[in-house]
C-alpha positions in Angstrom: 121.9 162.8 -22.0 124.7 165.4 -22.1 127.2 167.3 -20.1 125.5 170.5 -18.8 127.1 173.9 -18.4 128.0 175.1 -14.9 124.8 175.4 -12.9 125.1 178.6 -10.9 122.0 177.9 -8.9 123.7 174.7 -7.6 126.3 176.9 -5.9 123.6 178.6 -3.9 121.8 175.3 -3.2 125.0 173.6 -2.0 125.9 176.5 0.4 122.3 176.7 1.7 122.1 172.9 2.3 125.6 172.9 3.9 124.6 175.7 6.3 121.4 173.9 7.1 123.3 170.7 8.0 125.6 172.6 10.3 122.7 174.4 11.9 120.5 171.3 12.6 123.5 169.5 14.2 124.4 172.5 16.3 120.8 173.0 17.4 120.3 169.3 18.4 121.6 169.7 21.9 119.2 172.6 22.6 116.2 171.0 20.9 116.2 168.0 23.4 115.2 170.6 26.1 111.6 171.1 24.9 109.7 174.3 25.7 110.0 178.1 25.5 110.1 180.7 22.7 113.8 179.9 22.0 113.0 176.3 21.5 110.1 177.1 19.1 112.4 179.3 17.0 115.0 176.6 16.8 112.3 174.0 16.0 110.9 176.2 13.1 114.3 176.8 11.5 115.3 173.1 12.0 112.1 172.1 10.2 113.4 174.0 7.2 117.0 172.9 7.7 116.1 169.2 7.5 115.5 169.6 3.8 119.3 169.7 3.3 119.8 166.0 2.8 117.0 165.6 0.2 118.5 168.6 -1.5 122.0 167.0 -1.7 120.4 163.8 -3.0 118.4 165.7 -5.6 121.5 167.6 -6.8 123.6 164.5 -7.0 120.7 162.7 -8.8 120.4 165.4 -11.5 124.2 165.7 -12.0 124.8 162.0 -12.3 121.7 160.9 -14.3 121.9 163.8 -16.8 125.6 163.3 -17.6 126.8 161.0 -20.4 129.9 160.3 -18.4 127.9 158.4 -15.8 127.6 155.3 -18.0 131.4 155.1 -18.2 132.3 152.5 -15.6 136.0 153.3 -15.8 135.3 157.0 -15.0 133.2 155.9 -12.1 136.0 153.8 -10.4 139.0 156.0 -11.4 137.5 159.4 -10.8 134.1 159.7 -9.2 134.3 157.2 -6.4 137.8 158.1 -5.2 136.6 161.7 -4.8 134.1 160.4 -2.2 136.0 157.5 -0.7 139.4 159.2 0.0 138.0 162.3 2.0 135.6 160.0 3.8 138.5 157.7 4.9 140.6 160.7 5.9 137.8 162.4 8.0 136.7 159.1 9.5 140.3 158.6 10.7 140.4 162.1 12.1 137.0 161.6 13.8 138.2 158.3 15.2 141.3 159.9 16.6 139.3 162.7 18.2 136.7 160.3 19.7 139.6 158.2 21.1 140.5 160.8 23.7 139.2 159.5 27.0 139.7 161.7 30.1 142.2 163.8 28.2 144.3 160.9 27.1 144.6 159.2 23.7 143.6 155.6 23.6 145.3 153.9 20.6 143.2 150.7 20.9 140.0 152.7 20.8 141.3 154.6 17.8 142.2 151.4 16.0 138.8 149.8 16.7 136.9 152.9 15.5 139.0 153.3 12.4 138.6 149.6 11.4 134.9 149.7 12.1 134.4 152.7 9.8 134.5 150.2 6.9 131.0 149.1 7.8 129.7 151.7 10.3 129.9 155.5 10.2 132.3 156.8 12.9 130.1 159.8 13.4 126.4 159.8 12.7 126.4 162.3 9.8 128.8 160.1 7.8 125.8 157.8 7.0 125.0 160.1 4.1 128.3 159.3 2.4 127.8 155.5 2.6 124.4 155.9 1.0 125.7 158.3 -1.7 128.5 155.9 -2.5 126.0 153.1 -3.0 124.0 155.3 -5.3 127.1 156.2 -7.3 127.7 152.5 -7.8 124.3 151.9 -9.3 124.3 155.2 -11.2 125.6 153.8 -14.5 122.7 151.3 -14.6 120.2 153.9 -13.6 121.4 156.4 -16.1 121.3 153.9 -18.9 117.8 152.7 -17.9 116.4 156.2 -17.7 118.0 157.1 -21.0 116.1 154.2 -22.7 112.7 155.1 -21.3 109.9 156.5 -23.5 107.4 159.0 -22.2 105.2 156.4 -20.6 108.2 154.9 -18.9 109.2 158.2 -17.4 105.7 158.8 -16.1 105.7 155.4 -14.5 109.1 155.9 -12.9 108.3 159.4 -11.6 105.0 158.0 -10.2 106.8 155.2 -8.4 109.2 157.7 -6.9 106.4 159.9 -5.6 104.6 156.8 -4.2 107.8 155.7 -2.5 108.4 159.1 -0.9 104.7 159.3 0.2 104.9 155.8 1.7 108.1 156.8 3.6 106.3 159.9 4.9 103.3 157.9 6.1 105.7 155.4 7.9 107.3 158.3 9.8 104.2 159.7 11.3 101.9 156.8 12.1 102.5 153.6 14.2 104.1 150.8 12.2 101.2 148.4 13.0 98.8 150.8 11.3 101.2 151.6 8.5 101.6 147.9 7.7 97.8 147.5 7.5 96.9 150.5 5.3 100.0 150.6 3.0 100.3 147.6 0.6 103.5 145.5 1.0 104.4 146.1 -2.7 104.4 149.9 -2.0 106.4 149.5 1.2 109.0 147.5 -0.8 109.6 150.5 -3.0 111.7 152.2 -0.3 115.1 151.4 -1.7 117.9 153.1 0.3 115.4 154.0 3.0 113.5 156.0 0.4 116.4 158.2 -0.6 116.8 156.6 -4.0 113.4 158.0 -5.0 114.6 161.5 -4.0 117.8 160.9 -6.0 115.8 160.1 -9.1 113.3 162.9 -8.4 116.2 165.3 -8.6 116.8 164.3 -12.2 113.3 165.1 -13.2 113.2 168.4 -11.3 116.5 169.5 -12.8 115.3 168.5 -16.3 112.0 170.4 -16.0 111.7 172.9 -18.8 108.3 174.5 -17.9 108.5 177.5 -15.5 106.4 177.6 -12.4 105.3 181.0 -11.0 107.8 181.7 -8.2 105.1 182.5 -5.6 104.0 178.8 -5.8 107.2 177.2 -4.5 107.7 180.1 -2.0 104.2 179.7 -0.5 104.4 175.9 -0.5 107.9 175.9 1.2 106.8 178.4 3.8 103.5 176.6 4.4 105.1 173.1 4.7 107.8 174.4 7.0 105.2 176.0 9.4 103.1 172.8 9.2 106.1 170.6 10.1 107.2 172.9 12.9 103.7 173.1 14.3 103.1 169.4 14.4 106.6 168.8 15.8 105.9 171.4 18.5 102.5 169.8 19.4 104.0 166.3 19.6 107.1 167.3 21.5 105.3 169.5 24.1 102.6 166.8 24.6 105.2 164.1 25.2 107.8 166.3 27.0 110.4 165.1 24.6 111.7 166.2 21.2 109.8 164.1 18.6 111.1 164.5 15.0 108.7 162.2 13.1 107.6 165.0 10.8 111.2 166.3 10.3 112.4 163.0 8.9 114.8 163.6 6.0 113.4 160.8 3.8 109.7 161.7 4.4 107.4 163.5 2.1 107.3 166.8 4.1 111.0 167.6 4.0 111.2 166.3 0.4 108.5 168.7 -0.6 110.4 171.6 1.1 113.6 170.6 -0.7 111.7 170.3 -4.0 110.3 173.9 -3.6 113.7 175.3 -2.8 115.3 173.4 -5.8 112.7 174.8 -8.2 112.9 178.3 -6.8 116.7 178.4 -7.1 116.6 176.9 -10.6 114.2 179.6 -11.8 115.7 182.6 -10.1 119.4 182.1 -9.3 120.9 180.4 -12.4 123.0 183.3 -13.5 126.6 184.4 -13.3 127.1 185.9 -9.8 128.6 189.4 -9.5 130.8 190.7 -6.7 130.5 187.5 -4.6 131.5 185.2 -7.4 134.7 183.9 -5.7 133.1 183.5 -2.3 130.2 181.5 -3.9 132.5 179.3 -5.9 134.8 178.6 -3.0 132.0 177.7 -0.5 130.2 175.7 -3.1 133.2 173.7 -4.0 134.0 173.1 -0.3 130.5 172.1 0.7 131.3 168.4 0.6 134.4 168.5 2.8 132.6 171.0 5.1 129.9 168.4 5.5 132.5 165.9 6.5 134.4 168.1 8.9 131.7 170.2 10.7 130.7 167.6 13.3 134.3 167.0 14.3 134.6 170.8 15.1 131.2 170.8 16.8 132.2 167.8 18.9 135.3 169.6 20.0 133.4 172.7 21.1 130.9 170.6 23.0 133.5 168.4 24.7 135.5 171.4 25.8 132.4 173.1 27.0 133.0 176.1 24.7 129.5 175.5 23.3 126.7 174.6 25.8 123.6 175.1 23.7 121.1 177.9 23.8 119.2 179.7 21.1 121.5 182.6 20.4 124.6 180.5 20.9 123.2 178.0 18.3 123.1 180.7 15.7 126.5 182.1 16.7 128.3 178.7 16.7 126.6 177.7 13.4 128.4 180.6 11.9 131.6 179.9 13.7 131.7 176.2 12.8 130.9 176.9 9.2 133.6 179.6 9.1 136.3 177.5 10.8 135.6 174.6 8.4 135.6 176.9 5.3 138.9 178.7 6.3 140.7 175.4 7.2 139.6 173.7 4.0 140.5 176.7 1.8 144.0 176.6 3.3 144.5 172.8 3.0 143.1 172.8 -0.6 146.1 175.1 -1.4 148.6 172.4 -0.6 149.7 169.8 -3.1 149.3 166.3 -1.9 146.9 167.3 0.8 144.2 168.9 -1.2 142.7 165.7 -2.5 143.0 163.9 0.8 140.9 166.4 2.7 138.6 167.8 0.0 138.4 165.2 -2.8 139.5 167.6 -5.5 142.8 167.9 -7.3 145.1 170.9 -6.8 144.4 172.1 -10.3 140.7 171.9 -9.8 141.1 173.7 -6.5 143.1 176.5 -8.1 140.1 177.1 -10.4 137.4 177.0 -7.7 138.2 177.2 -4.0 141.7 177.5 -2.6 143.9 180.5 -1.7 145.5 180.6 -5.1 142.0 181.0 -6.6 140.8 183.5 -4.0 143.9 185.8 -4.5 144.3 185.1 -8.2 147.7 183.4 -8.0 148.6 180.3 -9.9 150.9 177.8 -8.3 154.1 176.8 -10.0 154.5 173.3 -11.2 
């Protein structure tokens, strides 16, 4: 295990996954109204966008499990966990404050209850990812050490178990549980640690470590085919039941994991090179993808509650761009301020000056 060089293709993957998350949450209010060409377009793109969470888990899995720093418990608690916990606490507090406005008035008691409850329950639905990721960070030193000690047969067994776990989760998502419990052995069902996301996390390590190149047309065709397949089945089920049914778009199911895997492999083989003219833009957006993830639903909720955004196909695309831009601009600004940067973004001011803030963008160093 070693410390890898900067992975340029991860910049593209982080930005892509972040945009996908913003899009699928922005589209959710329109997708509940099933029917029409606009709905089918949103459904198709959402079928692709749901691969974002598996992608994030895969990237985290590779970075953590391939780094020799992961086995350092002190580094975990002093550096890695605070970078997740501090921004999560800040954005949970901000989200609690926003959700505590009732009929235009701020209710302190509601704010207090929501803030305190964030210890055990996500204030906003999308925060669930952070709680799961933090749990995976906690077990990462043991996972990394265990994977490091495996021989070839051990790696084959672990990879096989991951694939079986993902497949089992996918089956569970698309058939009735009564049937699922009869055809899938209990031992296989018990492999679904962290709702199956742990398998995706470990899978990322193996995909990132893959040395053999695959012809690019294979992941392209597989990704497109699986996206169309998921969109078609989602459309059939939704139109038949007059309600948006997302069984095939489940983020821990085999379909979205396969799409994420294809995109991961394609980016790894084609985009891992020093970017040209857009270097600073890519670096900035990549470094801010984590806080953008935390912030975007707060901005979306504001637009929805103030009736600025009311759904619709074209408006979904427009507001995806607006929300992403608002988050990126705000976070670029706050990451330029000492004492605030870490709270909102989870990075130190020195790190931000090398990757994502105004000083980095305009090439000016801050004075100590």
